gemmi code that builds the backbone of each chain (N, CA, C; Angstrom):
import gemmi

chains = {
    "A": [
        ("MET", (-10.058, 32.842, 6.097), (-8.778, 32.578, 5.429), (-8.181, 31.284, 5.994)),
        ("SER", (-7.867, 30.373, 5.106), (-7.326, 29.093, 5.567), (-5.890, 29.273, 6.060)),
        ("PRO", (-5.409, 28.341, 6.883), (-4.017, 28.440, 7.361), (-3.005, 28.518, 6.216)),
        ("ALA", (-3.300, 27.760, 5.135), (-2.364, 27.760, 3.999), (-2.295, 29.138, 3.337)),
        ("THR", (-3.478, 29.762, 3.194), (-3.525, 31.098, 2.576), (-2.834, 32.122, 3.464)),
        ("LEU", (-3.090, 32.005, 4.782), (-2.459, 32.910, 5.745), (-0.937, 32.796, 5.662)),
        ("LEU", (-0.475, 31.558, 5.543), (0.970, 31.325, 5.447), (1.535, 32.005, 4.191)),
        ("LEU", (0.785, 31.904, 3.098), (1.228, 32.535, 1.849), (1.303, 34.053, 1.989)),
        ("VAL", (0.301, 34.609, 2.654), (0.288, 36.066, 2.855), (1.506, 36.481, 3.685)),
        ("ILE", (1.763, 35.726, 4.749), (2.933, 36.028, 5.602), (4.217, 35.947, 4.776)),
        ("GLN", (4.288, 34.917, 3.941), (5.482, 34.757, 3.114), (5.629, 35.915, 2.118)),
        ("LEU", (4.491, 36.380, 1.579), (4.537, 37.510, 0.631), (5.053, 38.768, 1.328)),
        ("ILE", (4.619, 38.962, 2.578), (5.094, 40.122, 3.347), (6.606, 39.993, 3.567)),
        ("GLN", (7.026, 38.750, 3.900), (8.459, 38.518, 4.114), (9.249, 38.780, 2.833)),
        ("VAL", (8.640, 38.402, 1.701), (9.304, 38.648, 0.415), (9.536, 40.136, 0.214)),
        ("ALA", (8.484, 40.900, 0.546), (8.569, 42.348, 0.370), (9.657, 42.959, 1.259)),
        ("GLU", (9.811, 42.391, 2.455), (10.764, 42.944, 3.423), (12.187, 42.422, 3.218)),
        ("ALA", (12.281, 41.246, 2.648), (13.596, 40.605, 2.560), (14.393, 41.076, 1.344)),
        ("GLY", (15.647, 40.674, 1.362), (16.505, 41.011, 0.236), (16.245, 40.077, -0.939)),
        ("ALA", (16.915, 40.282, -2.043), (16.672, 39.541, -3.271), (16.886, 38.024, -3.180)),
        ("PRO", (18.042, 37.546, -2.609), (18.263, 36.080, -2.619), (17.183, 35.313, -1.872)),
        ("ILE", (16.853, 35.802, -0.657), (15.839, 35.096, 0.135), (14.471, 35.239, -0.522)),
        ("ALA", (14.246, 36.381, -1.130), (12.961, 36.619, -1.795), (12.741, 35.629, -2.932)),
        ("LEU", (13.792, 35.346, -3.666), (13.690, 34.414, -4.793), (13.264, 33.031, -4.299)),
        ("GLN", (13.899, 32.581, -3.208), (13.550, 31.267, -2.650), (12.102, 31.241, -2.177)),
        ("LEU", (11.688, 32.336, -1.531), (10.312, 32.392, -1.029), (9.309, 32.389, -2.177)),
        ("ILE", (9.651, 33.091, -3.247), (8.751, 33.111, -4.405), (8.613, 31.697, -4.988)),
        ("LEU", (9.731, 30.980, -5.040), (9.695, 29.608, -5.558), (8.841, 28.714, -4.654)),
        ("ASP", (8.993, 28.910, -3.337), (8.194, 28.116, -2.388), (6.706, 28.414, -2.553)),
        ("ILE", (6.398, 29.689, -2.711), (4.992, 30.102, -2.856), (4.411, 29.537, -4.155)),
        ("LYS", (5.205, 29.606, -5.212), (4.755, 29.100, -6.502), (4.432, 27.600, -6.389)),
        ("LYS", (5.295, 26.878, -5.677), (5.099, 25.436, -5.491), (3.833, 25.169, -4.662)),
        ("ALA", (3.659, 25.973, -3.620), (2.488, 25.786, -2.751), (1.190, 26.082, -3.488)),
        ("LEU", (1.222, 27.112, -4.307), (0.013, 27.490, -5.061), (-0.347, 26.459, -6.122)),
        ("ALA", (0.660, 25.744, -6.600), (0.428, 24.779, -7.672), (-0.326, 23.550, -7.183)),
        ("ARG", (-0.384, 23.355, -5.871), (-1.025, 22.158, -5.344), (-2.144, 22.536, -4.390)),
        ("ASP", (-3.192, 21.757, -4.408), (-4.262, 21.921, -3.436), (-3.662, 21.687, -2.048)),
        ("PRO", (-3.852, 22.600, -1.095), (-3.229, 22.433, 0.219), (-3.614, 21.138, 0.923)),
        ("ASN", (-4.790, 20.580, 0.597), (-5.220, 19.350, 1.266), (-4.616, 18.101, 0.641)),
        ("VAL", (-4.204, 18.198, -0.626), (-3.745, 17.017, -1.348), (-2.510, 16.354, -0.720)),
        ("PRO", (-1.463, 17.116, -0.412), (-0.283, 16.451, 0.140), (-0.579, 15.695, 1.430)),
        ("ASN", (-1.461, 16.240, 2.278), (-1.772, 15.572, 3.541), (-2.419, 14.218, 3.311)),
        ("VAL", (-3.381, 14.193, 2.397), (-4.100, 12.955, 2.107), (-3.145, 11.922, 1.527)),
        ("ILE", (-2.373, 12.325, 0.541), (-1.459, 11.394, -0.120), (-0.385, 10.921, 0.847)),
        ("ASP", (0.149, 11.842, 1.620), (1.182, 11.461, 2.592), (0.632, 10.473, 3.616)),
        ("ALA", (-0.596, 10.727, 4.073), (-1.194, 9.835, 5.076), (-1.417, 8.446, 4.488)),
        ("LEU", (-1.954, 8.412, 3.269), (-2.215, 7.119, 2.626), (-0.909, 6.389, 2.319)),
        ("ALA", (0.068, 7.129, 1.817), (1.362, 6.510, 1.468), (2.074, 6.006, 2.729)),
        ("ALA", (1.982, 6.771, 3.806), (2.613, 6.336, 5.060), (1.959, 5.065, 5.574)),
        ("ASP", (0.639, 5.008, 5.458), (-0.079, 3.812, 5.902), (0.271, 2.616, 5.017)),
        ("SER", (0.392, 2.862, 3.705), (0.760, 1.787, 2.763), (2.133, 1.227, 3.124)),
        ("GLN", (3.073, 2.130, 3.419), (4.427, 1.683, 3.756), (4.433, 0.919, 5.081)),
        ("ASP", (3.574, 1.340, 5.995), (3.474, 0.649, 7.283), (2.956, -0.782, 7.066)),
        ("GLN", (1.893, -0.900, 6.259), (1.294, -2.222, 5.985), (2.272, -3.117, 5.218)),
        ("ALA", (2.886, -2.558, 4.178), (3.843, -3.344, 3.380), (5.045, -3.743, 4.227)),
        ("GLY", (5.478, -2.838, 5.095), (6.607, -3.126, 5.992), (6.293, -4.267, 6.947)),
        ("LYS", (5.062, -4.267, 7.452), (4.645, -5.351, 8.352), (4.635, -6.684, 7.593)),
        ("ALA", (4.144, -6.640, 6.361), (4.097, -7.866, 5.541), (5.509, -8.401, 5.310)),
        ("LEU", (6.420, -7.519, 4.954), (7.811, -7.935, 4.698), (8.473, -8.461, 5.979)),
        ("ALA", (8.178, -7.825, 7.100), (8.749, -8.268, 8.380), (8.218, -9.649, 8.759)),
        ("THR", (6.923, -9.878, 8.511), (6.327, -11.193, 8.826), (6.959, -12.282, 7.958)),
        ("ILE", (7.168, -11.965, 6.679), (7.792, -12.935, 5.759), (9.205, -13.270, 6.246)),
        ("ALA", (9.956, -12.241, 6.600), (11.338, -12.452, 7.063), (11.353, -13.287, 8.345)),
        ("ALA", (10.427, -13.004, 9.250), (10.357, -13.749, 10.516), (9.991, -15.210, 10.257)),
        ("TRP", (9.036, -15.425, 9.338), (8.616, -16.805, 9.044), (9.781, -17.581, 8.431)),
        ("ARG", (10.495, -16.936, 7.527), (11.626, -17.612, 6.879), (12.733, -17.917, 7.889)),
        ("ALA", (12.974, -16.975, 8.798), (14.004, -17.198, 9.815), (13.629, -18.363, 10.722)),
        ("ALA", (12.329, -18.478, 11.035), (11.876, -19.544, 11.923), (11.841, -20.903, 11.235)),
        ("HIS", (11.749, -20.898, 9.901), (11.628, -22.166, 9.167), (12.841, -22.443, 8.286)),
        ("LYS", (13.946, -21.799, 8.634), (15.168, -22.017, 7.864), (15.629, -23.454, 8.051)),
        ("GLN", (15.934, -24.101, 6.930), (16.352, -25.519, 7.030), (17.856, -25.667, 6.931)),
    ],
    "B": [
        ("MET", (-9.052, -34.109, 8.804), (-8.585, -32.778, 9.229), (-8.319, -32.817, 10.741)),
        ("ASN", (-7.096, -32.533, 11.130), (-6.797, -32.586, 12.560), (-7.071, -31.248, 13.259)),
        ("VAL", (-6.892, -31.281, 14.569), (-7.213, -30.099, 15.390), (-6.375, -28.887, 14.970)),
        ("LYS", (-5.109, -29.152, 14.640), (-4.194, -28.076, 14.251), (-4.688, -27.356, 12.993)),
        ("GLN", (-5.189, -28.170, 12.052), (-5.663, -27.595, 10.793), (-6.967, -26.825, 11.001)),
        ("ILE", (-7.836, -27.372, 11.864), (-9.090, -26.663, 12.161), (-8.769, -25.319, 12.806)),
        ("LEU", (-7.801, -25.343, 13.729), (-7.377, -24.112, 14.411), (-6.833, -23.097, 13.392)),
        ("ALA", (-6.062, -23.610, 12.434), (-5.489, -22.718, 11.413), (-6.580, -22.056, 10.593)),
        ("ILE", (-7.613, -22.830, 10.259), (-8.714, -22.268, 9.467), (-9.476, -21.225, 10.274)),
        ("LEU", (-9.642, -21.496, 11.575), (-10.313, -20.519, 12.438), (-9.512, -19.218, 12.523)),
        ("VAL", (-8.192, -19.370, 12.670), (-7.311, -18.184, 12.726), (-7.404, -17.416, 11.413)),
        ("THR", (-7.357, -18.178, 10.290), (-7.448, -17.568, 8.963), (-8.745, -16.782, 8.812)),
        ("SER", (-9.846, -17.407, 9.236), (-11.147, -16.743, 9.120), (-11.183, -15.466, 9.942)),
        ("SER", (-10.609, -15.540, 11.139), (-10.632, -14.343, 11.999), (-9.791, -13.226, 11.408)),
        ("ILE", (-8.677, -13.606, 10.724), (-7.835, -12.586, 10.075), (-8.619, -11.925, 8.948)),
        ("ILE", (-9.304, -12.759, 8.139), (-10.082, -12.209, 7.018), (-11.164, -11.270, 7.541)),
        ("LEU", (-11.891, -11.744, 8.558), (-12.961, -10.906, 9.114), (-12.390, -9.644, 9.747)),
        ("GLY", (-11.267, -9.813, 10.415), (-10.648, -8.669, 11.091), (-10.152, -7.615, 10.137)),
        ("THR", (-9.661, -8.060, 8.973), (-9.081, -7.085, 8.045), (-10.093, -6.532, 7.069)),
        ("THR", (-11.173, -7.271, 6.840), (-12.155, -6.772, 5.879), (-13.376, -6.174, 6.551)),
        ("GLY", (-13.646, -6.582, 7.779), (-14.871, -6.133, 8.431), (-14.753, -4.788, 9.114)),
        ("CYS", (-13.555, -4.398, 9.459), (-13.386, -3.154, 10.198), (-13.088, -2.000, 9.254)),
        ("ALA", (-13.641, -0.846, 9.562), (-13.346, 0.349, 8.776), (-11.899, 0.739, 9.023)),
        ("LYS", (-11.204, 1.035, 7.961), (-9.791, 1.347, 8.103), (-9.607, 2.831, 8.361)),
        ("LYS", (-8.783, 3.150, 9.366), (-8.549, 4.548, 9.682), (-7.236, 4.993, 9.053)),
        ("VAL", (-7.292, 6.114, 8.384), (-6.090, 6.699, 7.822), (-5.703, 7.855, 8.721)),
        ("THR", (-4.415, 8.097, 8.823), (-3.948, 9.046, 9.826), (-4.086, 10.517, 9.399)),
        ("ALA", (-4.981, 10.810, 8.475), (-5.214, 12.199, 8.106), (-5.935, 12.891, 9.265)),
        ("THR", (-5.651, 14.141, 9.455), (-6.206, 14.840, 10.613), (-7.654, 15.256, 10.380)),
        ("THR", (-8.067, 15.426, 9.122), (-9.433, 15.836, 8.839), (-10.050, 14.874, 7.832)),
        ("PRO", (-11.387, 14.755, 7.810), (-12.011, 13.892, 6.817), (-11.672, 14.383, 5.412)),
        ("PHE", (-11.572, 13.477, 4.467), (-11.227, 13.897, 3.109), (-11.945, 13.042, 2.091)),
        ("THR", (-12.051, 13.569, 0.901), (-12.575, 12.787, -0.214), (-11.437, 12.584, -1.199)),
        ("VAL", (-11.400, 11.405, -1.769), (-10.337, 11.068, -2.717), (-10.838, 11.433, -4.102)),
        ("THR", (-10.224, 12.425, -4.709), (-10.740, 12.915, -5.986), (-9.699, 12.934, -7.108)),
        ("THR", (-8.484, 13.351, -6.830), (-7.485, 13.484, -7.891), (-6.920, 12.110, -8.257)),
        ("PRO", (-6.349, 11.968, -9.466), (-5.753, 10.674, -9.844), (-4.682, 10.226, -8.846)),
        ("GLN", (-3.906, 11.192, -8.353), (-2.837, 10.878, -7.400), (-3.416, 10.324, -6.092)),
        ("GLN", (-4.511, 10.940, -5.643), (-5.163, 10.479, -4.414), (-5.781, 9.098, -4.615)),
        ("LYS", (-6.417, 8.909, -5.786), (-7.051, 7.617, -6.068), (-6.013, 6.505, -6.099)),
        ("LEU", (-4.861, 6.804, -6.704), (-3.788, 5.803, -6.765), (-3.243, 5.519, -5.366)),
        ("ALA", (-3.090, 6.565, -4.559), (-2.606, 6.379, -3.188), (-3.579, 5.514, -2.392)),
        ("LYS", (-4.870, 5.717, -2.619), (-5.892, 4.930, -1.922), (-5.839, 3.475, -2.398)),
        ("ALA", (-5.749, 3.284, -3.735), (-5.684, 1.926, -4.294), (-4.450, 1.202, -3.760)),
        ("ASN", (-3.342, 1.922, -3.660), (-2.113, 1.321, -3.153), (-2.252, 0.953, -1.680)),
        ("ASP", (-2.975, 1.759, -0.946), (-3.194, 1.464, 0.465), (-4.024, 0.192, 0.618)),
        ("ILE", (-5.004, 0.030, -0.271), (-5.823, -1.197, -0.252), (-4.936, -2.399, -0.572)),
        ("LEU", (-4.058, -2.227, -1.560), (-3.139, -3.315, -1.932), (-2.231, -3.686, -0.754)),
        ("ALA", (-1.647, -2.673, -0.112), (-0.727, -2.932, 1.005), (-1.438, -3.664, 2.139)),
        ("THR", (-2.670, -3.259, 2.420), (-3.455, -3.913, 3.473), (-3.771, -5.355, 3.082)),
        ("SER", (-4.115, -5.555, 1.804), (-4.425, -6.902, 1.311), (-3.195, -7.801, 1.379)),
        ("VAL", (-2.038, -7.247, 1.032), (-0.796, -8.031, 1.072), (-0.500, -8.457, 2.508)),
        ("ASN", (-0.614, -7.509, 3.420), (-0.334, -7.827, 4.822), (-1.271, -8.921, 5.320)),
        ("SER", (-2.539, -8.817, 4.941), (-3.524, -9.824, 5.332), (-3.171, -11.186, 4.732)),
        ("ALA", (-2.819, -11.189, 3.444), (-2.485, -12.443, 2.756), (-1.255, -13.101, 3.373)),
        ("VAL", (-0.288, -12.285, 3.771), (0.932, -12.826, 4.391), (0.596, -13.478, 5.733)),
        ("GLN", (-0.263, -12.831, 6.514), (-0.666, -13.403, 7.812), (-1.342, -14.758, 7.598)),
        ("ILE", (-2.212, -14.812, 6.596), (-2.942, -16.056, 6.308), (-1.972, -17.137, 5.836)),
        ("THR", (-1.079, -16.774, 4.915), (-0.135, -17.747, 4.352), (0.766, -18.334, 5.437)),
        ("THR", (1.332, -17.467, 6.271), (2.240, -17.965, 7.319), (1.469, -18.807, 8.345)),
        ("SER", (0.221, -18.422, 8.596), (-0.605, -19.194, 9.521), (-0.854, -20.598, 8.960)),
        ("LEU", (-1.197, -20.667, 7.679), (-1.449, -21.974, 7.039), (-0.152, -22.771, 6.908)),
        ("GLY", (0.953, -22.058, 6.679), (2.250, -22.737, 6.569), (2.706, -23.306, 7.902)),
        ("THR", (2.527, -22.535, 8.964), (2.935, -22.981, 10.302), (2.116, -24.175, 10.766)),
        ("SER", (0.834, -24.164, 10.421), (-0.043, -25.252, 10.891), (0.075, -26.513, 10.040)),
        ("GLY", (0.769, -26.419, 8.908), (0.963, -27.602, 8.073), (-0.098, -27.798, 7.012)),
        ("VAL", (-1.043, -26.852, 6.905), (-2.050, -26.953, 5.837), (-1.358, -26.775, 4.483)),
        ("LEU", (-0.440, -25.820, 4.433), (0.387, -25.639, 3.236), (1.743, -26.304, 3.491)),
        ("THR", (2.305, -26.887, 2.467), (3.656, -27.451, 2.604), (4.646, -26.283, 2.635)),
        ("PRO", (5.878, -26.513, 3.113), (6.873, -25.429, 3.105), (7.083, -24.855, 1.695)),
        ("ALA", (7.054, -25.733, 0.677), (7.255, -25.254, -0.700), (6.100, -24.366, -1.157)),
        ("GLN", (4.872, -24.777, -0.822), (3.688, -23.977, -1.187), (3.701, -22.637, -0.451)),
        ("THR", (4.077, -22.680, 0.809), (4.133, -21.447, 1.611), (5.158, -20.486, 1.021)),
        ("GLU", (6.324, -21.038, 0.686), (7.402, -20.206, 0.135), (6.985, -19.590, -1.199)),
        ("GLU", (6.288, -20.374, -2.006), (5.831, -19.881, -3.315), (4.858, -18.711, -3.147)),
        ("ALA", (3.902, -18.891, -2.234), (2.927, -17.820, -1.988), (3.617, -16.591, -1.386)),
        ("LEU", (4.561, -16.835, -0.474), (5.264, -15.705, 0.167), (6.123, -14.939, -0.847)),
        ("ASN", (6.711, -15.657, -1.795), (7.508, -14.976, -2.836), (6.643, -13.986, -3.612)),
        ("TYR", (5.450, -14.448, -3.985), (4.517, -13.594, -4.727), (4.103, -12.389, -3.877)),
        ("GLU", (3.772, -12.657, -2.630), (3.322, -11.591, -1.732), (4.457, -10.607, -1.416)),
        ("GLN", (5.663, -11.135, -1.322), (6.820, -10.269, -1.065), (7.018, -9.281, -2.219)),
        ("SER", (6.854, -9.782, -3.448), (6.998, -8.901, -4.620), (5.966, -7.779, -4.584)),
        ("LEU", (4.733, -8.144, -4.219), (3.677, -7.123, -4.178), (3.886, -6.141, -3.023)),
        ("ALA", (4.407, -6.637, -1.896), (4.690, -5.742, -0.759), (5.785, -4.743, -1.150)),
        ("ALA", (6.808, -5.244, -1.847), (7.905, -4.368, -2.292), (7.385, -3.343, -3.299)),
        ("PHE", (6.505, -3.804, -4.198), (5.909, -2.895, -5.189), (5.120, -1.788, -4.487)),
        ("SER", (4.273, -2.182, -3.540), (3.430, -1.220, -2.827), (4.283, -0.209, -2.053)),
        ("ASN", (5.336, -0.725, -1.438), (6.244, 0.134, -0.674), (6.908, 1.167, -1.591)),
        ("SER", (7.358, 0.711, -2.761), (8.021, 1.613, -3.711), (7.046, 2.653, -4.264)),
        ("LEU", (5.822, 2.190, -4.555), (4.808, 3.112, -5.086), (4.491, 4.204, -4.052)),
        ("ALA", (4.385, 3.794, -2.796), (4.118, 4.777, -1.735), (5.272, 5.779, -1.629)),
        ("ALA", (6.496, 5.284, -1.784), (7.667, 6.175, -1.705), (7.636, 7.203, -2.836)),
        ("ILE", (7.235, 6.763, -4.026), (7.139, 7.693, -5.164), (6.058, 8.734, -4.892)),
        ("LEU", (4.890, 8.264, -4.428), (3.769, 9.183, -4.186), (4.098, 10.199, -3.085)),
        ("LYS", (4.914, 9.768, -2.119), (5.284, 10.664, -1.009), (6.396, 11.634, -1.385)),
        ("SER", (7.085, 11.322, -2.475), (8.259, 12.123, -2.834), (7.857, 13.555, -3.217)),
        ("SER", (8.835, 14.419, -3.247), (8.560, 15.833, -3.549), (8.407, 16.076, -5.048)),
        ("ALA", (8.602, 15.026, -5.849), (8.457, 15.182, -7.307), (7.015, 15.546, -7.658)),
        ("THR", (6.849, 16.269, -8.748), (5.500, 16.631, -9.173), (4.799, 15.391, -9.744)),
        ("TRP", (3.481, 15.472, -9.885), (2.696, 14.341, -10.414), (3.188, 13.972, -11.811)),
        ("GLN", (3.501, 14.991, -12.607), (3.991, 14.741, -13.976), (5.328, 13.997, -13.950)),
        ("GLN", (6.150, 14.296, -12.949), (7.438, 13.596, -12.815), (7.251, 12.181, -12.262)),
        ("GLN", (6.199, 12.007, -11.463), (5.964, 10.697, -10.843), (5.403, 9.684, -11.842)),
        ("ILE", (4.623, 10.164, -12.816), (3.930, 9.263, -13.758), (4.886, 8.277, -14.445)),
        ("PRO", (5.985, 8.732, -15.063), (6.874, 7.748, -15.713), (7.514, 6.771, -14.729)),
        ("GLN", (7.806, 7.247, -13.523), (8.384, 6.352, -12.506), (7.385, 5.253, -12.133)),
        ("ILE", (6.119, 5.656, -12.004), (5.070, 4.689, -11.638), (4.842, 3.706, -12.784)),
        ("ALA", (4.831, 4.226, -14.013), (4.623, 3.353, -15.184), (5.719, 2.288, -15.250)),
        ("LEU", (6.944, 2.693, -14.928), (8.070, 1.746, -14.939), (7.917, 0.726, -13.806)),
        ("LEU", (7.481, 1.214, -12.656), (7.327, 0.334, -11.494), (6.258, -0.737, -11.736)),
        ("VAL", (5.198, -0.364, -12.447), (4.101, -1.309, -12.705), (4.595, -2.532, -13.483)),
        ("THR", (5.629, -2.333, -14.297), (6.166, -3.465, -15.080), (6.830, -4.515, -14.178)),
        ("THR", (7.067, -4.172, -12.914), (7.708, -5.133, -11.999), (6.687, -6.011, -11.263)),
        ("ILE", (5.389, -5.757, -11.499), (4.365, -6.582, -10.833), (4.496, -8.011, -11.349)),
        ("PRO", (4.624, -8.993, -10.442), (4.806, -10.379, -10.897), (3.564, -10.923, -11.584)),
        ("SER", (3.776, -11.919, -12.434), (2.639, -12.537, -13.129), (1.767, -13.261, -12.106)),
        ("GLN", (0.515, -13.438, -12.479), (-0.430, -13.959, -11.493), (-0.759, -15.433, -11.727)),
        ("THR", (0.239, -16.206, -12.165), (-0.001, -17.629, -12.410), (-0.320, -18.360, -11.108)),
        ("LEU", (0.190, -17.815, -10.010), (-0.025, -18.440, -8.703), (-1.512, -18.518, -8.376)),
        ("ILE", (-2.236, -17.493, -8.790), (-3.669, -17.432, -8.480), (-4.402, -18.585, -9.144)),
        ("ALA", (-4.123, -18.792, -10.426), (-4.766, -19.890, -11.162), (-4.438, -21.225, -10.504)),
        ("LYS", (-3.217, -21.322, -10.033), (-2.765, -22.562, -9.406), (-3.584, -22.887, -8.158)),
        ("TYR", (-3.781, -21.867, -7.326), (-4.488, -22.114, -6.076), (-6.002, -22.156, -6.271)),
        ("THR", (-6.513, -21.334, -7.176), (-7.965, -21.347, -7.371), (-8.387, -22.663, -8.033)),
        ("GLY", (-7.439, -23.331, -8.688), (-7.734, -24.633, -9.283), (-7.940, -25.702, -8.219)),
        ("LEU", (-7.452, -25.468, -7.044), (-7.607, -26.441, -5.962), (-8.936, -26.186, -5.255)),
        ("ASN", (-9.859, -27.084, -5.470), (-11.175, -26.906, -4.858), (-11.189, -27.583, -3.488)),
        ("ASN", (-10.443, -26.997, -2.583), (-10.257, -27.613, -1.276), (-10.570, -26.578, -0.201)),
        ("VAL", (-11.393, -26.965, 0.732), (-11.831, -26.020, 1.763), (-10.650, -25.507, 2.598)),
        ("GLN", (-9.589, -26.316, 2.703), (-8.433, -25.905, 3.502), (-7.699, -24.713, 2.877)),
        ("TYR", (-7.868, -24.538, 1.576), (-7.189, -23.435, 0.902), (-8.094, -22.199, 0.782)),
        ("ALA", (-9.310, -22.332, 1.312), (-10.292, -21.253, 1.128), (-9.744, -19.895, 1.571)),
        ("GLY", (-9.073, -19.872, 2.716), (-8.536, -18.608, 3.223), (-7.486, -18.024, 2.314)),
        ("LEU", (-6.589, -18.894, 1.854), (-5.513, -18.428, 0.974), (-6.070, -17.963, -0.368)),
        ("ILE", (-7.033, -18.726, -0.903), (-7.640, -18.350, -2.183), (-8.319, -16.980, -2.061)),
        ("ALA", (-9.060, -16.798, -0.972), (-9.743, -15.508, -0.753), (-8.731, -14.373, -0.666)),
        ("ALA", (-7.629, -14.629, 0.050), (-6.607, -13.588, 0.219), (-5.942, -13.256, -1.115)),
        ("ILE", (-5.630, -14.285, -1.897), (-4.948, -14.050, -3.180), (-5.902, -13.395, -4.181)),
        ("GLN", (-7.180, -13.779, -4.133), (-8.151, -13.104, -5.001), (-8.276, -11.629, -4.607)),
        ("GLY", (-8.206, -11.373, -3.313), (-8.223, -9.985, -2.848), (-7.027, -9.219, -3.372)),
        ("LEU", (-5.873, -9.887, -3.386), (-4.658, -9.264, -3.923), (-4.822, -8.956, -5.406)),
        ("THR", (-5.403, -9.924, -6.130), (-5.606, -9.732, -7.575), (-6.456, -8.497, -7.839)),
        ("SER", (-7.534, -8.383, -7.070), (-8.420, -7.223, -7.248), (-7.682, -5.936, -6.926)),
        ("ALA", (-6.904, -5.963, -5.845), (-6.166, -4.760, -5.437), (-5.148, -4.367, -6.504)),
        ("VAL", (-4.465, -5.365, -7.083), (-3.492, -5.082, -8.147), (-4.209, -4.492, -9.368)),
        ("GLN", (-5.366, -5.064, -9.707), (-6.131, -4.564, -10.855), (-6.556, -3.105, -10.639)),
        ("ILE", (-6.967, -2.795, -9.422), (-7.388, -1.413, -9.119), (-6.208, -0.463, -9.308)),
        ("VAL", (-5.037, -0.871, -8.811), (-3.835, -0.030, -8.960), (-3.524, 0.168, -10.446)),
        ("ILE", (-3.570, -0.921, -11.229), (-3.249, -0.833, -12.663), (-4.248, 0.087, -13.373)),
        ("ILE", (-5.531, -0.046, -13.028), (-6.558, 0.807, -13.655), (-6.284, 2.275, -13.325)),
        ("GLU", (-5.951, 2.547, -12.069), (-5.674, 3.931, -11.666), (-4.437, 4.478, -12.399)),
        ("VAL", (-3.439, 3.632, -12.572), (-2.225, 4.065, -13.292), (-2.563, 4.365, -14.751)),
        ("GLN", (-3.385, 3.505, -15.366), (-3.733, 3.694, -16.773), (-4.532, 4.970, -16.997)),
        ("GLN", (-5.281, 5.386, -15.975), (-6.071, 6.612, -16.117), (-5.178, 7.826, -15.945)),
    ],
}
model = gemmi.Model(1)
for chain_id, residues in chains.items():
    chain = gemmi.Chain(chain_id)
    for i, (resn, *xyz) in enumerate(residues, 1):
        res = gemmi.Residue()
        res.name, res.seqid = resn, gemmi.SeqId(i, " ")
        for name, pos in zip(("N", "CA", "C"), xyz):
            atom = gemmi.Atom()
            atom.name, atom.element = name, gemmi.Element(name[0])
            atom.pos, atom.b_iso = gemmi.Position(*pos), 0.0
            res.add_atom(atom)
        chain.add_residue(res)
    model.add_chain(chain)
structure = gemmi.Structure()
structure.add_model(model)
structure.setup_entities()
């Protein structure tokens, strides 16, 4: 059983034990988790974070160059 | 060609080799394969962001050494800045909690902000060895932009 599946099972148990308002939120969370491959968010987040890091470095270099060559 | 310009070309070459020759590590904890359209777009965007950063390093290096005039440097940096901003925004959309279906129209709108590529024709028209690094970097950017557009269209 993968960690993601285990987490879902734990959440289902909590749903069974909890009252209605909290149960509704947990059901929504579970529905959202089931709708996506558990590995997908990690890959996309990692790639997007790296993209932002690279783009941020590019923008910082441009700003530094302009500051150094301001006429 | 003076010593400063030769040095700039050497620095440029080392940047190109450094950014293209090394395998890029992504901070994912486990090995993964890129299969879904969302993953493919995230990967294409990562290539674009890396290419932009590389191109900016090359441009500023050539600008500082005097191979490029301040006006030429500024022109290239303007183009690269637009692509860096685009890549940053695309990554923010992909990272957001919105569903893929919700992200698609946002991405389609963002793609319309990609600047025209007239700059590439301008520099590739210059058959000068001193611009070789910049031309290579901008051609790399063009390819990266095309990959992103193809992924968006799919």
